[in-house]
C-alpha positions, 0 to 999 in steps of 0.5 A: 426532611423525612415525613416523621419530621413533617409530622412532628412539626405539624403536631408541634404547630397544631398543639402550640400555635394558639398559645404562642399567639396568645403570649405574643398578643399579651406582650405586643398586641394583635398587630404584630402577633401574626408576624412574630408567630410565623417567624417563631414557627419558621425558626422551629422548622429550621431547628426542629432537631433542637426542640425539646419536649415539651416544645412550648417553653422553647417556642415561647423563648423564640417568640420572646426573642423575635419580639424583642428584636422587632421592638429594637428594630422599630426603635432604631427605625424611629430614632433614625427617622427622627435624626433624619428629620432633624437634618431637614430644614422646614420648608416654610420659606420660599426658595427664591427668598433663601437664595436672595438672602444667602447672596446678600449675606455672602456679599455682606460677608465679603465686605468684612476684613479677612479676620472677621470672615474667618471667625464667622466661618469657623463658628457658624459654618464649621460649627466650632466652639469658641475654645476650638476656634481659639485653638485654630486662630491661636488666641485665648477663648475669651479673646476669640469671644470678644472678636467674634462678637465684634465680627457679628456686629460688623456683619449685622451692620454690613447686612443692614446696608443690604435691604433683602438681608435685613428684611429677611432677617426681620421676618425670620425673627418675627416667625421665630417669636411667633413659634415660641409664643405658640409653643408657650401657649400649648404648654 
């Protein structure tokens, strides 16, 4: 770019920077104002030939668009973080207890008939709804619900025969009750 371009940009910058900054502060606060203003004038430098006279309205449109994109990016980041955190299991229990509980539960599951195991796996591990699981098994949704209820009851009985599973399940139920109670008290 020629010296005249640099002089023109300097004149635009000196004449408009404070007003662009004030606009951004009024919309988003001081924390993001400097970044948005810097980005606005970076765009202005790149598109110097596109800037009309007077330059302020054009610069405010650029700042507004950058601010909008910044807000959208932050919303996406927050949403992604929330989704990521929902995938994580709370680190409340000791890993050794979880391994022991899982092992005992798998042993109890292994004692069940194949049909019961299939129903439990389809609903709990595969996350299918009763209607979807019924399609896989080849029965009506109502029939599947009855069979699933019975399979869960048999799994509970088999797990009760295994002390680590029964104790862990009771502790988990008590912990859940405590969290629900605390959650109700804070409302």
